[in-house]
N, C-alpha and C positions, 0 to 999 in steps of 0.2 A: 232547438239539434235538439241539444244536452240532456235537455227536459223530455224530449220523446223519447232522447235514449234509455234515458233513469224509467220510464213509465213501461220499456216495453219488456215482456216474458222472453221474447225469441234471440237469444244471444247471440246468432248472426246480423241479425235486424240493427243489436246493438252497438256492434263491432263496427258496421257499415254508416251507423249512423253519428259514430263518434268520430269519423273517419273525413266525413263530411262535411261536422262540424270544423275540424280542424280547417279545411280550405275557407268554407261561411269567415271561420274569425281574421282572415288575411293570410294562412299559413300554406304551405309549398304542395303541388301532389305529390310533392318525395317524401314533405312528414308523415303527407295523411297516407301513401301509400304503404308505409312506415306503420305505422298504430293501425292498420288495416289487416297490416300484414300478408299483403297483394300487389300484383306490380300496378302499374300505373295506365293501365288499360283500364285495368277492373274495374279502377278509381273514378276514372272516366265514364265507363256505361254506370256504376255504380250515381253520377251525378243524372247522368240520362236518363236511368228509372225514378231516381230521386224526385225531376220535374218535372215527368208526364202524368206519375202516378203517385205522385207526394210517399211520406211513411211504407206505405203498405207497398207498395214498385220495390222494398228494398228486400222484404219477406221473402222467402224459399217458394217458388213455386212447382208444384207437382210433373213430372216430363209426362207431356202426351201420351208415346207408347205409340204400340204402331193400331193400326186403324185395326176394330172389326173385318175380316172377310167376308160374313157376311150382312146384308144391307137388311135396310129396316123390314123391309117385304120378303124376305128371307126369313129372319127372325121371325114376323108376325105369323107366315107358316109354321115354324119351325112349334110354335107357342099353343097352333091350333091343332097341326098333329099329337104334342104333347098328352093336350088334352081330352084329347078327341081318344086319344090312342089304336096302340095296334087293331089291324085289321089282320084275324090269321088265317082268313083265306085270301087274302093279297097280301100281306106284307110276313107272313109265314114265320110270325111269333104269338106269344101270347102275351108278350109285355114286353116293351120298350128297354133294351140297355144302347149305354150307348154306343157300343158297335152297331146294333144297327140302327142309331138316326144317323152315324156318321155313310154308312150304305143309301141313307134314303135321303140325305141330302143328297149325295152323289147324285143318286135316283132321278132327283128331283129338279134340278139346279149344274147340275154340273160342276159341284163343289168339291174338293179333295182336305177333307178336315181330318186335324188328327182328335182320336177321342176325350184329352185334357183336354183339347179346344174347345169342344162341343162338352163337356163339364161344364168350364169356365162360364162357356156362353148362357151354358140352363142356370145356370149360379150368378149369373150377372141377371138374369131374365127373373131373380127371386125365386126358380129352384133347388130342391135338397132332396137328396138321394135318399133315397126310406128303401134300406130291407129287413124283412122278414125278419123278426125274432126263433131263430134256433129252437128248434123242439125236438128233445132228445124221444127215442123210436120207442124203448121199453117204459114214455109216461103213463101213471095208471092215473085216472080222470078220477074215478069214484075216489081215488086216498088223496086227490088234491082237493076235492068238495068239502068229503068229510074234516078234511085238516084245516081249511077257510071257518066251518062251520065251528068248529072248535070239538068235534067230539070223539074228537083220542086223548084217549088217558093221557092224565099225566102223568108224566113221568117221574117227576119223585112225587111220593107218598110222604105224607107225616106218618111214623111209628105210633103204636100205642106206647103210655106209660107202661116201664116196669115196675111191675111191684117192688115196692119195699125187702120184700125178704129173699129178688131173683137180685139185685146188690151185690159185690162184693164186698 
């Protein structure tokens, strides 16, 4: 147990392994709880987890969180709708916004979601929000092309060497 604790890269797992090592070496649960900095019940839970899953059972897992309010069929329909794009005559928009997708989901599946929730669902499905780069209204296309080609004269030019007579 102590060798496993030495090799562990997780501080919490190391503390738990050392507490359990105290018990396996013949110590009391109270001393193991003191080593682990927890109560007796938690030490018991660590022992149960270690016996069931081994050292990996003492690692912190990620909490599952709330389940998605969209089921698999609804998520597939959302992906298809995003891929297909809106039909202006039917949907009344030329591009999908989150608020439009919220309304579409409500009309199709009677699911009330927030824009943030739909945005998270789309991010989870691999989509990212893209916006067009803004363009200045007075932008000159010809000047940009000339600049790209390097046709503009350099702003710094070397002057001719003055003659010796002109020097003070």
